[in-house]
N, C-alpha and C positions, 0 to 999 in steps of 0.2 A: 503494499500500500504506500510505504514513503517513496517508493521508487516511481509509484504511478502519480502522485501529487508532484514530484518532481518534472515528470513529464508533462504533467497538466500545466505548471507553471511555465515552463519553457514553451509550450505550444502557444500559449496566451503571448508570450514574448514575441513570439515569430508572426503572430499574426497583427500585432500592433502597427508596424510599418504600413501595411495594406490599409489599415483603417486609416492612418495618418493620410496617405496619398489621396484616398477618396475624399475626405473631408476637406482637404487642401484644395483640390481641384473643384469641389462642388460650392464651396464657400467664397474663396478667393478668386478662382478664375471664370467660374459660371454665375457666382452671384447669386446663387439661390440655397435656399437651406435644404438639408436632406429630407426626402420624405420617407414614411414608414420607419421610422427610427427605432421603435419598438421590435418590429420585425427583423429588422439588422441586427439589433443587439441580441436578439434570441437567437437568431441563426448562427450568429458569430460565435456564441457562448457554446451551442451544438457542435460546432466545427472544431473548436478547442477539445472539447471532450472526446470528439471522434479521433482528433490526432493523437492524443495520449492514450486513447484503446488500441489505436493501429501500432503504435510504436512499441507497446507493451506486449501486443500479441506477436509481432514480428520478432520480437526478443525470445519469447517464449517458445513458439510454436514454427515459425517459417524458417528461421536461421538454423536452429539446431538440426531439423529434419534434412534440410538441403545437405548441410556438411556431413551429417551422418550416412546419408544414402550414398554419396559421391565416395566416402570413405569405404564403406561396406562393399561396394560393387567393385572399387579399385583392388580390393583385398581379394576377390574373386579372380582376379586375373584374367578376365574375359573382356577382350575389347568389343566384342560383338553386343554384349550385355549393356556396356557403356554407351554405345551408340545407340541403341535401342532406347535406353531410358532417357538420352537426349532428345531424339525424335518424340517420343510420347510425351516428355516434358513440355517441348515448344509447341506441338499440336494442342495439348490439354489447357496451356494458359491463354490462349488465343481463341479457340473455336466457340467459348461461351462470352467472350469479352464483349461486354455491352457497347463500348466505345466502337469497336470494329463493326458489330451489328448496326450502330447507327450509321457509320461511313459505308456500309453495304448498301443500305436502304436509301442513303443520299445518292449514291453511285446509280443506283438504278433508276432514282427518279430524273437526274441530270441526263442520263442516256436513254430516256423514255422506253425503257424496258429492255435495251440491248444488253446490258448489264445484269445479269440475275444476282441478287442480293446473296441467296444461299451459296450458290457455287463460286461467289467472289470469297465468302468467308473459308470454304473448305480449301481455295486455292491458296489463300493467304495463310491458313493454318498449317497446311502441307509445306509451304515454302519456309516457314520458321522453322518447324520440324526439321526438315533439311539441313537448315543452317545450323541448327543446333547441334546436329550430328557432326557437322564440318567443324564447328567450334569445339566439339569434344575430341575429335581427332587432331585437332591443332593443339591443344593443351598436352595430348598423350604425345605427339611427335616433338613438341617443344618449338614449334614454328614461331616465327615473329609475326604479331598482328599486323602489321605493316602491310605485308604483301596481300592478305586477305581483305583488307579495307580499301586497299588500291585497286583492286579487283571489283570490289562492289562499287566504288565510287566510278570507276570507268565505265562500268555496264550501266548505271543509271546515267551517265553524262551522255552516252550515245544512244541508247534507247529513249531519252528525252526528246530527242529530235525527231523520232519517228511517231511518238505517242499524240494521240488527240487532245486537244486543249480541254476538251469537257472532263478528263480525267487527270490532267496534269497536276493541278493543285490539291487534289485528293490523293493522289499517289504518294505527293511528296510530304503531305500531313499524315499519311497512314500509319508510317512508322511509329510517329508519336504517340498515335492514339491506342495502339495495339500493347504497350509497353505501360503497365499500370502498378500501382502500389502493392500489390499482392506479387506478381509475376517477376518484377524487377528485383526485389530482394532474394527470391527463390532461386531465380536463375543466377544472380552473384554468387550467393552462398553455396551454390552447386558447383560454380566454376573454382572458386577459392578452395573449397573444400577438395575437389579433385585435384588441383595444383599441389596441394598441400600433401596429398597422400602419395604422389608420385616421386620418386626420387629424384634428385637434381632438378626439380621444378620449383618455383618461386611463386607464392600465392599472389603476389602483387603483380609482378610482369606476366606470369601466364595465366593466373586465376580471373582476372579481368579480360573483358574483350567479348564476352558471350553476348552480353545486352547490346553491345554496340553492332555485332554481326547481325542479332535479330532484329535490330532497328531498321536495316537495309532491306530484309527480305521482303516485307509487305510492299515496298516503293516499288522494287524490281518486279514483283509477281504482278502488281497492278497495272504497271506500265504495259507489261506484255499482254496481260488480259484485256486491257483497254484497246491496243493494236488490233487483236485478234477479233474481238466483237464489232469493231468498227471497220473491219476491212470488207464488209457486205450484210446483206440481208435487211429486213424491213425493221423498224423499230415498233415496239407494243406500247399502247399508251397506258399508262397506270397512274396518272395523275388523279383521276377521278376517285380510283380504288383508294389511293393514299389520302384524298381529301376526306372522304366518307370514313374511313379507319380514325383520321384526326377528331372528326366532329364526336363519334362514338366514344374515342377514348375521353375527350373533354367532359362530356355527359356523366361519365362513370365517375371520373375524378371529382365533380363538383357534387354528386349525389352519394358518393360511398367514398369519402374521404379516409376514414378509419380503416376500411376494408382493402381500399388500394395500397393504404400505408403498411399493411400486413403482407400484402402480395408483393410490394418492392422488397421488404426483407427478406421473404421466402425467395425472390429472385436473387438477392445477393448468395444465398446459400447454393443455387443452381449455378451462378457463375463461377463458383470456387469448386463446384463439386466433381468437374472433371480432373481438377489437379489433386485434389485429395485421393480421387479413384485413382490414378497414377501411382502418387505415392504408396497407398495401402497395396496396390497390387505388386509393385517390385519388392515392397517389403516383406509381404507374407507369403507371396507366390515364387518369387524369383530367390530372394535371399532365405527365406523361410526362418525368419527369426521374429521374435516379439519386438513390438515399437518401444524403444529405451524412453522412460519417462512419459508414457501415453497419455498420462491426464495432462501433464504439462502441455504437450503439444496438441490435444483436444482443445484444452481451454485457450490456448494461443490463437489456433484458429478461429474459435468462437469469437474472441476478442477482435481479431481482424475484421471477421464479417460484420460484426456491431458496429465497429468502429468505423469502418467505410461505410454502412448506412447511415449512422448519424453523422459524416462527415458530407455526405452527399445531400441529405436532408438540410444541413444547416448551410451549405453553399446555395441551395434553392432559394431558401429563406433570405440570406444574407448579401449574398455576393453576384449572383448570375444576373438579376435584375437591374443592379447598378452598373455594372460591367457594360451591358447592351446598351443603357440609357446614356452612359458617359462617352461612349462611342460615337453615338448620335450627336450630342451636344458638342463634341469637338469640332465636327464639320460645320454645324449650322453658325448661321449670322457672319460668315465669313471671317471667322477667327484665323491668326495665324497658324501655320503649319508648324511653327516652334512649339506649340501648346500639343500638337499631336505626338511629336518626338518625345518632348519632355515626359508625357504621360505613357507613351510606350517603354521608355527607359525605366521610368518609376514601378511601373505595373510587372514588367519583366523581373526586375530586380526583387521586389518584395514578395512576388508572388513565388518565386523559385526559393527564396530564403525559408518560407513557410511549407516547402514539400516535404512531407513526411518520408518518402522514399530517399530522398537526398540525405536527409539527416540519418536515417538507419544504416544505408550504405557508405555515409562517409565515416562513420563510427567503424564500421566492418575495414574499411580502406587503411585507417589509420592504425588498427590492430596489425593487420597484415604487413604494414609498411616498417613496423618496428622502428620509429623514431625518425623514419624518412620524410614523412609528408604529416601535416596536421589536418584533422577533419574541417576544423573552422576555416583554415584558409581555404582549402578545397572548394568548401561551401561557398564561399565569398566568391571566388573567382568564377566558378559555375554561375552563380546569380549575375555577375557582371555580364559574362558572356552572352547569358539569355536577353539580358537588357539592351545589349548593343545590337544583337541579332533582331530582337523584336523591332528595334527603332529602325534598322536597314529595312526590314521586312515592310514596315509601315510606309517608308519612303518609296518602295516598290510600288506600293498600291496607288499612293499620292502620284506618283510620276507617270505610272502605267508602263514601266519599262519592262522588258522581257523577264519573265521568272526563271526560265532556263539558264539564263545568263549569269543571275546572281547566284543560282545554286552552283553551277559550273566552278564559278570563279572561288566560292566558299569552299567548296570540297578541294578544289586545287591547292588553296593556302593551306588547309587542314593537312593534306598529304605532304606537302614540301616541309612544314614544320615537324611531321612525325619522323622525318629522317634525320634531323638535327636534335630532337628532345632527347632527354636522358631516357633510356628504354624502360626504366621502372615506372615511369609516368604515362607512356603512350597508350597503354590496354586501357588504364583507368579513365584517362582523356576521353577517349572515344566512346567509353560506357556513360560518362556524364550526360551526354545528350539524352539518351533514353532515361535515365535516372531523374533527370531535372525536368523533363515534360511527362507529368503526371497529373494526379487528381485536381490540384488547384490551379495550375498553369494552363492546362491544355483547354479547359472550358473559358477561361479568362481570355486566354489569346486569341481562341476561336471566335470569340464575341467581338472582340477588337476588331479583328480582320473583316468579319462579315459586316459589324457597324459600319466601318470605313467604307467598304466597296459599296454598300447600300446607298450610301448618301453623297457619293462623288459622281457627278455626271459624266457619262461614257464609260463607267466601271460596272461589272457585274459581280453580285454576291457570289455567284457559282463559279466563275472563272477567275475572279481576282480576290476574293474573300477568303478562299482556301489558300494555303501555301505558306502562312506565317510559322507554323509550327517547325518546318523542316530548318529555320534559321535558328531555332532554340534547340535545335539538334547538332548542328556542327560548330556553331559559335562557340558553346562551352568547351568543346575540346580544343578550340584555338586557343582559348583563354587560358585553359590550364596548361597549355604546353608553353604559352609564352611565360607564365607564371615559373614554370620548371626552368626554362632557359636562362631567365633572368637570374633565378635563386642559384643557378650553376655558375653563373658569370660572376656573380657576387662574392660566391665561395672561393672561385679560383684566383679573383683579384685579392681577396685577403690572404690567402696563401702565398701568393707573390710578393705582397708586402711584408709578411713576416720572413 
């Protein structure tokens, strides 16, 4: 309980900067008081409780089970088992992911039925499963992460020129939305545990990188799938069906609010169920061993589910409506674009600093680094990277420049830096994009992009509003590697002086 109250206090501190940004822009820039203050206050309180439950649950259940499974499977000495677990884990963490379901449905609407939502989900899940297998093989063989990321970046850059504009932004954003607060720590702990169990491997250098590789798989698969479905055939009208479904849903929510709340909680269990099923199958059917500290693991997963539910409910009450409304106000009345950039910087920084997954994985990285890095510094650099990335993405929407060009240049910068940065930081840096884009930053950044594109003449919410999240993926990697290079240069200068 003492640890939980500490987490509760720290979660409250993490959200204070977001509240400060909102209050400053609403009162100082827009000159209007906040509306629904009581609802916002209640929502933020629920968010704080949700973050504390999430972090406690991750420490109790998710991190130990990931490390334990990787250790036990490695002791078996069977590479096929490790590869199989990697594929099943990658498939399970994505197939029931709510954010992927939403993206798939959006892609189906944008394409007027050319893209099938269910087929797209299966394609992405299989792609992440295969990439996870590749990541496990990389750790087992001790390969440098640079060559794998180089290949992924090159494929995305090349295929982007042939992908239809209708799916380009969604494809770029898909990697960020498929990595969530449950899957990221589980994948990260599995990678670190696997590296720690193999002689000659380093948990920091070799253990990280799985999240980064999983981040690229949805983008690549969606780009290819978009090319295939747009190569011919007639579109199927689906907008009427979608509109009708939306009306029914709104009526149900207004009439049966309590029932819907229960269903949403059950949906959280459903979303995590594939992950639990894979873990239990490999633990009992393959390893044939009882689950160590089963009550702690079960309690941890239960806390994660309840925390995630509280978190989402709190965001809906407190932050989502404000994010969309403020994006609209930034463009209204001919305000200077300076305020758009300022808001993008502030939003990117504060939202990332409050990310539960970044806090949790940062602690794991600090432990694995054994004094080489500090979690607080990495967290700060990731937040700065996201802030700059969102500001650049907002500029792209305002200017109407090519999304492909910005993304390719960003990938190239990250790739060049990875060749010169200390090897111990490269895998962690690439992972930070997936860790940073999670439950807080994804919806708020997406709301900003759609809000900006919807209020600028000549922009399309569907074609220009998506794509901001890709900047929150590679810019943190750039920031972390720049920090490592600067720290190494400073250390060498001190040695020279001595």
